[in-house]
N, CA, C and O of each residue as an XYZ file, in Angstrom:
608
protein
N     -29.034    -72.024     78.352
C     -27.665    -72.487     78.777
C     -26.670    -70.868     78.798
O     -26.095    -70.240     77.909
N     -26.849    -70.647     80.291
C     -26.060    -68.905     80.347
C     -24.832    -69.850     80.773
O     -24.752    -71.063     80.969
N     -23.466    -68.286     80.865
C     -22.673    -68.570     81.474
C     -22.341    -68.779     82.596
O     -23.108    -68.173     83.345
N     -21.356    -69.498     83.311
C     -20.336    -70.078     84.531
C     -18.916    -69.826     84.555
O     -18.086    -70.557     84.015
N     -18.659    -68.770     85.198
C     -17.000    -68.874     85.557
C     -16.883    -70.712     85.654
O     -17.814    -71.504     85.807
N     -15.723    -70.943     85.536
C     -16.070    -71.862     86.264
C     -14.577    -72.535     87.894
O     -14.277    -73.571     88.487
N     -14.016    -70.524     87.840
C     -13.064    -70.184     88.716
C     -14.260    -69.128     89.564
O     -13.983    -67.930     89.502
N     -15.085    -69.365     90.058
C     -15.360    -68.039     90.435
C     -15.377    -68.407     92.103
O     -15.065    -67.481     92.852
N     -15.713    -69.659     92.685
C     -15.205    -69.360     93.670
C     -13.507    -69.270     94.184
O     -13.217    -69.239     95.379
N     -12.444    -69.234     93.061
C     -11.131    -68.918     93.531
C     -11.428    -67.421     92.629
O     -10.371    -67.285     92.012
N     -12.089    -66.562     92.353
C     -12.787    -65.703     91.582
C     -13.004    -64.517     93.527
O     -12.450    -63.602     94.135
N     -13.978    -65.301     93.623
C     -13.917    -64.901     95.188
C     -13.655    -64.749     96.189
O     -14.065    -63.770     96.812
N     -12.776    -65.776     96.777
C     -11.073    -65.731     97.260
C     -10.935    -64.927     97.095
O     -11.127    -64.039     97.926
N     -10.520    -64.735     95.931
C      -9.620    -63.852     95.366
C      -9.628    -62.410     96.477
O      -8.822    -62.025     97.323
N     -10.853    -61.914     96.027
C     -11.556    -60.704     95.933
C     -11.526    -60.240     97.754
O     -11.372    -59.138     98.281
N     -11.738    -61.565     98.334
C     -12.060    -61.392     99.668
C     -10.646    -61.300    100.173
O     -10.665    -61.402    101.400
N      -9.421    -61.144     99.703
C      -7.560    -61.533    100.189
C      -7.725    -60.030     99.951
O      -7.365    -59.028    100.570
N      -8.247    -60.201     99.083
C      -7.800    -58.451     98.635
C      -8.624    -57.355     99.337
O      -8.324    -56.164     99.418
N      -9.871    -58.056     99.902
C     -10.416    -56.823    100.637
C      -9.635    -56.553    101.664
O      -9.109    -55.448    101.797
N      -9.432    -57.789    102.717
C      -8.491    -57.239    104.069
C      -7.515    -56.948    104.331
O      -7.086    -56.445    105.370
N      -6.488    -57.539    102.392
C      -5.162    -56.557    102.416
C      -5.685    -55.439    102.800
O      -5.560    -54.955    103.925
N      -6.370    -54.919    101.780
C      -7.119    -53.547    101.977
C      -7.421    -52.409    103.027
O      -7.260    -51.190    103.073
N      -7.942    -53.400    103.854
C      -8.466    -52.853    105.506
C      -6.712    -53.140    105.743
O      -6.113    -52.154    105.314
N      -6.130    -53.773    106.074
C      -4.813    -54.460    106.544
C      -3.690    -52.485    106.436
O      -3.297    -51.803    107.382
N      -3.551    -52.228    104.973
C      -3.276    -51.251    104.382
C      -4.077    -49.898    105.092
O      -3.298    -49.254    105.795
N      -5.132    -49.475    105.062
C      -5.901    -48.462    105.611
C      -5.234    -48.761    106.736
O      -4.715    -47.688    107.047
N      -4.910    -49.612    107.587
C      -4.962    -49.403    109.411
C      -3.527    -48.941    109.484
O      -3.328    -47.926    110.151
N      -2.251    -49.660    108.769
C      -1.487    -49.737    108.353
C      -0.741    -48.581    108.094
O       0.472    -48.465    108.273
N      -1.787    -47.422    107.512
C      -1.381    -45.999    106.776
C      -2.221    -45.068    107.820
O      -2.089    -43.862    107.606
N      -2.961    -45.383    108.783
C      -3.585    -44.823    109.797
C      -2.926    -44.144    110.808
O      -2.981    -43.070    111.407
N      -1.933    -45.728    110.758
C      -0.909    -46.076    112.560
C       0.405    -44.744    112.032
O       0.797    -43.662    112.469
N       0.758    -45.795    110.671
C       1.614    -43.997    110.630
C       1.291    -42.598    109.781
O       2.099    -41.872    109.202
N       0.323    -42.505    109.859
C      -0.010    -40.805    109.427
C      -0.457    -40.773    111.588
O      -0.266    -39.597    111.895
N      -0.814    -41.406    112.633
C      -1.540    -40.536    113.666
C       0.188    -40.564    114.563
O       0.639    -39.941    115.524
N       0.767    -41.663    113.606
C       2.372    -41.403    114.371
C       3.514    -40.445    114.605
O       4.262    -40.176    115.545
N       3.297    -39.945    113.063
C       3.768    -39.016    112.576
C       3.160    -37.744    113.088
O       3.915    -36.775    113.018
N       1.663    -37.468    113.715
C       0.878    -36.557    113.666
C       1.592    -36.014    114.903
O       1.874    -34.821    115.022
N       1.982    -37.318    116.186
C       2.482    -37.277    117.713
C       3.701    -37.005    117.663
O       3.882    -36.291    118.650
N       4.982    -37.164    116.954
C       6.231    -36.411    116.238
C       6.495    -35.068    115.717
O       7.390    -34.268    115.442
N       5.076    -35.280    115.732
C       4.946    -33.325    114.582
C       4.412    -32.618    116.117
O       4.929    -31.569    116.501
N       3.616    -33.131    116.715
C       3.368    -32.336    118.160
C       4.863    -31.954    119.762
O       5.184    -31.079    120.566
N       5.322    -33.588    119.235
C       5.981    -33.354    119.994
C       7.002    -32.725    119.742
O       7.598    -32.312    120.737
N       7.797    -32.299    117.959
C       8.540    -31.128    117.351
C       8.452    -30.292    118.245
O       9.100    -30.180    119.286
N       7.162    -29.345    117.593
C       6.440    -28.269    118.231
C       6.194    -27.490    119.657
O       6.486    -26.321    119.909
N       5.586    -28.442    120.507
C       6.382    -28.930    121.718
C       8.060    -28.265    122.399
O       8.433    -27.462    123.254
N       8.549    -29.013    121.587
C      10.224    -29.014    122.016
C      10.349    -27.729    121.785
O      10.508    -27.051    122.800
N      10.324    -26.996    120.470
C      10.515    -25.908    119.446
C       9.823    -24.736    120.700
O      10.406    -23.683    120.957
N       8.661    -25.101    121.305
C       8.192    -23.609    122.020
C       8.788    -24.123    123.851
O       8.453    -23.533    124.878
N       9.467    -25.020    123.790
C      10.480    -24.993    125.312
C      11.684    -24.161    124.741
O      12.309    -23.271    125.319
N      11.842    -24.593    123.637
C      13.246    -24.032    123.511
C      13.517    -22.256    123.132
O      14.496    -21.522    123.274
N      11.887    -22.004    122.503
C      11.972    -20.640    122.444
C      11.437    -20.176    124.068
O      11.886    -19.052    123.844
N      10.950    -20.064    125.310
C      10.270    -19.901    126.054
C      12.248    -20.690    127.507
O      12.420    -20.925    128.703
N      12.937    -20.723    126.459
C      14.322    -21.125    127.738
C      15.211    -19.664    126.962
O      15.643    -18.741    127.653
N      15.353    -19.715    125.418
C      16.087    -18.636    125.280
C      15.259    -17.184    125.577
O      15.815    -16.124    125.866
N      13.808    -17.388    125.437
C      12.838    -15.739    125.909
C      13.425    -15.279    127.207
O      13.847    -14.134    127.375
N      13.435    -16.438    128.331
C      13.372    -15.923    129.869
C      15.113    -15.630    130.465
O      15.839    -16.512    130.925
N      15.418    -14.435    130.328
C      16.629    -13.721    130.803
C      17.244    -13.742    131.545
O      18.332    -13.166    131.504
N      16.580    -14.806    133.143
C      16.902    -14.652    134.388
C      16.562    -15.837    134.708
O      15.788    -16.409    133.940
N      16.951    -16.426    135.709
C      16.397    -18.132    135.965
C      17.236    -18.411    137.092
O      18.454    -18.344    137.252
N      16.512    -18.662    137.655
C      17.507    -19.909    138.924
C      18.380    -20.955    138.906
O      17.740    -21.736    138.202
N      19.630    -21.656    139.249
C      20.059    -22.851    137.985
C      19.242    -24.188    137.868
O      19.220    -25.122    137.067
N      18.408    -23.775    139.324
C      17.410    -24.988    139.492
C      16.564    -25.634    138.098
O      16.230    -26.581    137.385
N      16.565    -24.396    138.388
C      15.068    -23.415    137.010
C      15.984    -23.936    135.620
O      15.276    -24.553    134.824
N      16.918    -23.844    135.349
C      17.994    -23.983    134.052
C      17.989    -25.610    134.013
O      17.644    -26.367    133.105
N      18.452    -25.862    135.211
C      18.114    -27.254    135.527
C      17.142    -28.040    134.979
O      17.262    -28.580    133.879
N      16.657    -28.087    135.337
C      14.320    -28.552    135.258
C      14.986    -28.707    133.759
O      15.507    -29.711    133.273
N      14.768    -27.114    133.048
C      14.904    -27.062    131.400
C      15.313    -27.925    131.247
O      14.739    -29.000    131.071
N      16.715    -27.648    131.277
C      17.491    -28.807    130.227
C      16.406    -30.704    130.113
O      15.956    -31.363    129.175
N      16.430    -30.846    131.385
C      16.358    -32.016    131.877
C      14.785    -32.106    130.756
O      14.491    -32.877    129.842
N      14.302    -31.323    131.168
C      13.132    -31.291    130.591
C      13.052    -31.328    128.788
O      12.564    -32.256    128.144
N      13.555    -30.294    128.309
C      14.423    -30.773    126.631
C      14.832    -32.306    126.277
O      14.448    -33.088    125.407
N      15.661    -32.382    127.200
C      16.618    -34.148    127.256
C      15.237    -34.828    127.147
O      14.997    -35.584    126.205
N      14.622    -34.649    127.797
C      13.627    -35.960    127.892
C      12.736    -35.758    126.268
O      12.471    -36.543    125.357
N      12.509    -34.492    126.471
C      11.773    -34.371    124.397
C      12.046    -34.356    123.013
O      11.368    -34.275    121.989
N      13.889    -34.514    123.443
C      14.394    -35.160    122.691
C      14.781    -36.294    122.911
O      15.477    -36.786    122.023
N      14.518    -37.079    124.052
C      14.556    -38.806    123.951
C      13.232    -39.181    123.263
O      13.198    -40.245    122.646
N      12.072    -38.351    123.319
C      10.766    -39.129    122.936
C       9.969    -38.796    121.450
O       8.897    -39.063    120.906
N      11.563    -37.825    121.092
C      11.668    -37.190    119.536
C      12.123    -38.305    119.032
O      11.401    -38.722    118.126
N      13.117    -39.013    119.279
C      14.102    -40.564    118.672
C      13.494    -41.273    118.692
O      13.272    -42.003    117.726
N      12.832    -41.392    120.063
C      11.810    -43.311    120.463
C      11.195    -42.743    119.531
O      11.643    -43.252    118.503
N       9.825    -41.387    119.055
C       8.652    -41.409    118.157
C       9.599    -41.610    116.634
O       8.814    -41.939    115.745
N      10.817    -41.519    116.192
C      10.961    -41.543    115.034
C      11.408    -43.183    114.471
O      11.451    -43.720    113.364
N      11.638    -43.524    115.573
C      11.603    -45.343    115.580
C      10.394    -45.615    115.073
O      10.144    -46.027    113.940
N       9.394    -45.290    116.249
C       7.860    -45.765    115.696
C       7.456    -45.218    114.013
O       6.758    -45.833    113.206
N       7.901    -44.346    113.883
C       7.029    -43.409    112.216
C       8.161    -45.006    111.259
O       7.915    -45.517    110.167
N       9.234    -45.321    112.167
C       9.642    -45.715    111.260
C       9.499    -47.373    110.627
O       9.685    -47.726    109.462
N       9.016    -48.429    112.094
C       8.805    -49.068    112.172
C       6.981    -49.413    111.220
O       6.717    -50.184    110.298
N       6.154    -48.503    111.946
C       5.110    -47.869    110.434
C       4.838    -47.793    109.509
O       3.943    -48.265    108.809
N       6.189    -46.691    109.304
C       6.672    -46.818    107.502
C       6.390    -48.110    106.871
O       5.743    -48.393    105.862
N       7.208    -49.012    107.941
C       8.209    -50.365    107.656
C       6.644    -51.120    106.968
O       6.485    -51.563    105.831
N       5.478    -51.052    108.287
C       4.334    -51.835    107.846
C       3.550    -51.580    106.614
O       3.234    -52.193    105.594
N       3.370    -50.382    107.160
C       2.805    -49.673    105.727
C       2.784    -50.465    104.022
O       1.975    -50.853    103.179
N       4.316    -50.359    104.265
C       4.864    -50.727    102.604
C       4.587    -52.093    102.517
O       4.353    -52.633    101.436
N       4.600    -52.733    103.668
C       4.668    -54.594    103.597
C       3.315    -54.462    103.001
O       2.991    -55.035    101.961
N       2.465    -53.621    103.752
C       1.048    -54.091    103.972
C       0.401    -53.173    102.293
O      -0.677    -53.369    101.734
N       1.376    -52.326    101.928
C       0.870    -52.253    100.213
C       0.910    -52.512     99.327
O       0.169    -52.132     98.420
N       2.235    -53.626     99.236
C       3.259    -54.777     98.853
C       2.249    -55.633     98.350
O       1.770    -55.791     97.228
N       1.946    -56.396     99.994
C       0.371    -57.393     99.952
C      -0.532    -56.966     99.400
O      -0.899    -57.883     98.666
N      -1.421    -55.808     99.203
C      -2.352    -55.251     98.422
C      -2.219    -56.021     96.752
O      -2.641    -56.952     96.065
N      -1.105    -54.589     96.755
C      -0.515    -54.791     94.947
C      -0.633    -56.071     94.804
O      -1.012    -56.572     93.745
N      -0.386    -56.610     95.634
C      -0.283    -58.711     95.368
C      -1.522    -59.520     95.609
O      -1.633    -60.727     95.391
N      -2.454    -58.704     96.092
C      -3.852    -59.716     95.580
C      -4.422    -58.561     95.128
O      -5.643    -58.401     95.123
N      -3.477    -57.571     94.668
C      -4.471    -56.620     93.213
C      -4.545    -57.887     91.776
O      -5.435    -58.599     91.311
N      -3.290    -57.683     91.505
C      -2.304    -58.777     90.622
C      -3.158    -59.679     90.156
O      -3.729    -59.525     89.077
N      -3.370    -60.929     91.085
C      -3.838    -62.112     91.294
C      -5.423    -62.037     91.492
O      -5.901    -63.167     91.587
N      -6.170    -61.223     91.562
C      -7.346    -60.605     91.613
C      -7.366    -60.636     89.777
O      -7.710    -61.590     89.079
N      -6.892    -59.300     89.320
C      -7.026    -58.818     88.524
C      -7.017    -60.194     87.124
O      -7.786    -60.316     86.170
N      -5.453    -61.313     87.665
C      -5.472    -62.206     86.760
C      -6.830    -63.062     86.457
O      -7.378    -63.178     85.361
N      -7.265    -63.674     87.787
C      -8.327    -64.632     87.512
C      -9.364    -63.388     87.054
O     -10.358    -64.028     86.709
N      -9.622    -62.246     86.897
C     -10.821    -61.573     86.370
C     -10.639    -61.292     84.607
O     -11.582    -61.038     83.857
N      -8.963    -61.428     84.126
C      -9.061    -62.137     82.830
C      -8.791    -63.159     82.515
O      -8.878    -63.264     81.292
N      -8.521    -63.940     82.940
C      -8.933    -65.337     83.134
C     -10.540    -65.744     82.442
O     -10.814    -66.296     81.376
N     -11.390    -65.238     83.494
C     -13.041    -65.294     83.521
C     -13.222    -64.361     81.981
O     -13.997    -64.915     81.202
N     -12.792    -63.430     81.619
C     -12.837    -62.553     80.837
C     -13.038    -63.402     79.928
O     -14.149    -63.690     79.482
N     -11.367    -64.148     79.373
C     -11.166    -64.928     78.290
C     -12.263    -67.017     77.616
O     -12.652    -67.682     76.656
N     -12.141    -66.945     79.209
C     -13.644    -67.980     79.129
C     -14.502    -67.448     78.325
O     -14.681    -67.807     77.161
N     -15.314    -66.207     79.130
C     -16.681    -65.916     78.722
C     -16.390    -65.568     77.425
O     -17.346    -65.957     76.753
N     -15.196    -64.796     76.392
C     -15.026    -64.972     75.624
C     -15.391    -66.117     74.763
O     -16.030    -66.004     73.717
N     -14.831    -67.530     75.393
C     -14.710    -68.388     74.970
C     -15.984    -69.390     74.585
O     -16.351    -70.169     73.706
N     -16.311    -68.943     75.585
C     -18.048    -68.878     75.721
C     -19.573    -68.763     74.611
O     -20.538    -69.316     74.082
N     -18.870    -67.703     74.816
C     -19.642    -67.207     73.136
C     -19.305    -67.208     72.186
O     -20.057    -67.037     71.227
N     -17.746    -67.447     72.064
C     -17.684    -67.746     70.799
C     -18.076    -69.360     69.705
O     -17.985    -69.708     68.527
N     -18.559    -69.960     71.111
C     -19.070    -71.758     71.062
C     -19.894    -71.257     70.753
O     -20.140    -71.500     69.572
N     -20.777    -70.386     71.352
C     -22.574    -70.164     71.356
C     -23.137    -69.576     69.824
O     -24.122    -69.603     69.086
N     -21.761    -69.035     69.931
C     -22.017    -68.363     67.966
C     -21.617    -69.340     67.395
O     -22.626    -69.887     66.949
N     -20.452    -70.103     67.036
C     -20.310    -71.257     66.045
C     -21.798    -72.065     66.014
O     -22.334    -72.362     64.946
N     -22.492    -72.432     67.559
C     -23.404    -73.521     67.950
C     -24.872    -73.391     66.770
O     -25.662    -74.018     66.064
N     -24.375    -71.848     67.330
C     -25.994    -70.595     66.028
C     -26.543    -70.800     65.032
O     -27.677    -70.785     64.554
N     -24.465    -71.220     64.496
C     -24.050    -71.303     63.107
C     -24.240    -72.761     62.198
O     -24.429    -73.034     61.012
N     -24.105    -73.380     63.237
C     -24.118    -74.743     62.530
C     -25.397    -74.764     62.574
O     -25.863    -75.229     61.534
N     -26.276    -74.418     63.438
C     -28.027    -74.394     63.608
C     -28.044    -74.062     62.951
O     -27.786    -74.929     62.117
N     -28.289    -72.657     62.246
C     -29.204    -72.401     61.035
C     -28.676    -73.124     59.711
O     -29.475    -73.417     58.822
N     -27.200    -73.429     59.589
C     -26.883    -73.870     58.012
C     -27.567    -74.697     58.657
O     -28.581    -74.002     58.600
N     -28.120    -76.164     59.599
C     -28.432    -77.524     59.672
C     -29.809    -76.965     58.635
O     -30.023    -77.164     57.439
N     -30.796    -75.997     59.946
C     -32.184    -75.161     59.193
C     -31.898    -74.849     57.752
O     -32.852    -74.687     56.991
N     -30.671    -74.751     57.317
C     -31.064    -73.777     55.389
C     -30.969    -75.519     54.672
O     -31.533    -75.850     53.629
N     -30.250    -76.294     55.409
C     -30.175    -77.487     54.907
C     -31.662    -78.090     54.508
O     -32.327    -78.190     53.477
N     -31.865    -78.563     56.424
C     -32.862    -78.997     55.693
C     -34.375    -78.819     54.656
O     -35.023    -79.584     53.942
N     -34.482    -77.252     55.083
C     -34.814    -76.168     54.612
C     -34.672    -76.420     52.541
O     -35.560    -76.093     51.753
N     -33.668    -76.895     52.256
C     -33.310    -76.924     50.704
C     -33.420    -78.146     50.022
O     -33.415    -78.331     48.805
N     -33.529    -79.047     51.033
C     -33.759    -80.704     50.911
C     -35.297    -80.899     50.910
O     -36.020    -81.364     50.029
N     -35.488    -80.593     51.690
C     -37.589    -80.396     51.794
C     -38.121    -79.765     50.606
O     -39.171    -80.155     50.095
N     -37.050    -78.259     49.885
C     -37.968    -78.029     48.941
C     -37.571    -79.037     47.467
O     -38.401    -79.244     46.582
N     -36.173    -79.572     47.442
C     -35.529    -80.091     46.318
C     -36.947    -81.384     46.542
O     -37.772    -81.481     45.634
N     -37.050    -82.122     47.580
C     -38.305    -82.694     47.847
C     -39.268    -83.133     46.993
O     -39.551    -84.073     46.250
N     -39.905    -81.423     47.644
C     -41.491    -81.112     47.162
C     -41.543    -80.782     45.681
O     -42.544    -81.059     45.021
N     -40.199    -80.039     45.012
C     -40.137    -80.044     44.133
C     -40.170    -81.373     42.905
O     -40.827    -81.192     41.880
N     -39.545    -82.451     43.082
C     -39.298    -83.561     42.807
C     -40.569    -84.159     42.744
O     -41.157    -84.179     41.663
N     -41.309    -84.873     44.215
C     -42.769    -85.124     43.757
C     -43.301    -84.323     43.187
O     -44.386    -84.664     42.715
N     -42.949    -83.227     42.994
C     -44.081    -82.415     42.239
C     -43.898    -82.431     40.801
O     -44.714    -82.150     39.922
N     -42.548    -82.853     40.695
C     -42.321    -83.019     38.619
C     -41.907    -82.317     38.268
O     -42.018    -82.133     37.056
N     -41.187    -81.479     39.010
C     -40.660    -80.455     38.353
C     -39.363    -80.204     38.287
O     -38.954    -79.230     37.655
């Protein structure tokens, strides 16, 4: 008779939920990293454009107007990207919380399994002791009975 956890199906379900939450967190974290990289790229391009503008000694008014419009456009892109990053950060944090909760749920089920296994082992030990005691008692009774037959 082997040990079988009575809530094994629940534990397996909790593990699947945790795996799903882990995948969701990884996806959200990757998306956050990707959006952060996009912002870094935009910022680098923005700074390079400012350097180009400041290094130019003479340019036409139309050229200056185009530079300013382009810089304004880059600045707006940076602001929109910051909003995207903020949204991704929020989603990542939510996914992390969900993953942590799923991990706690799984650990609770594993702790219950461990307790149930310990109870099972203790019950088996008690049964073995009881059987050994019964066998010792039977052996003792047989010996006494044989001694009484033999007249000792």
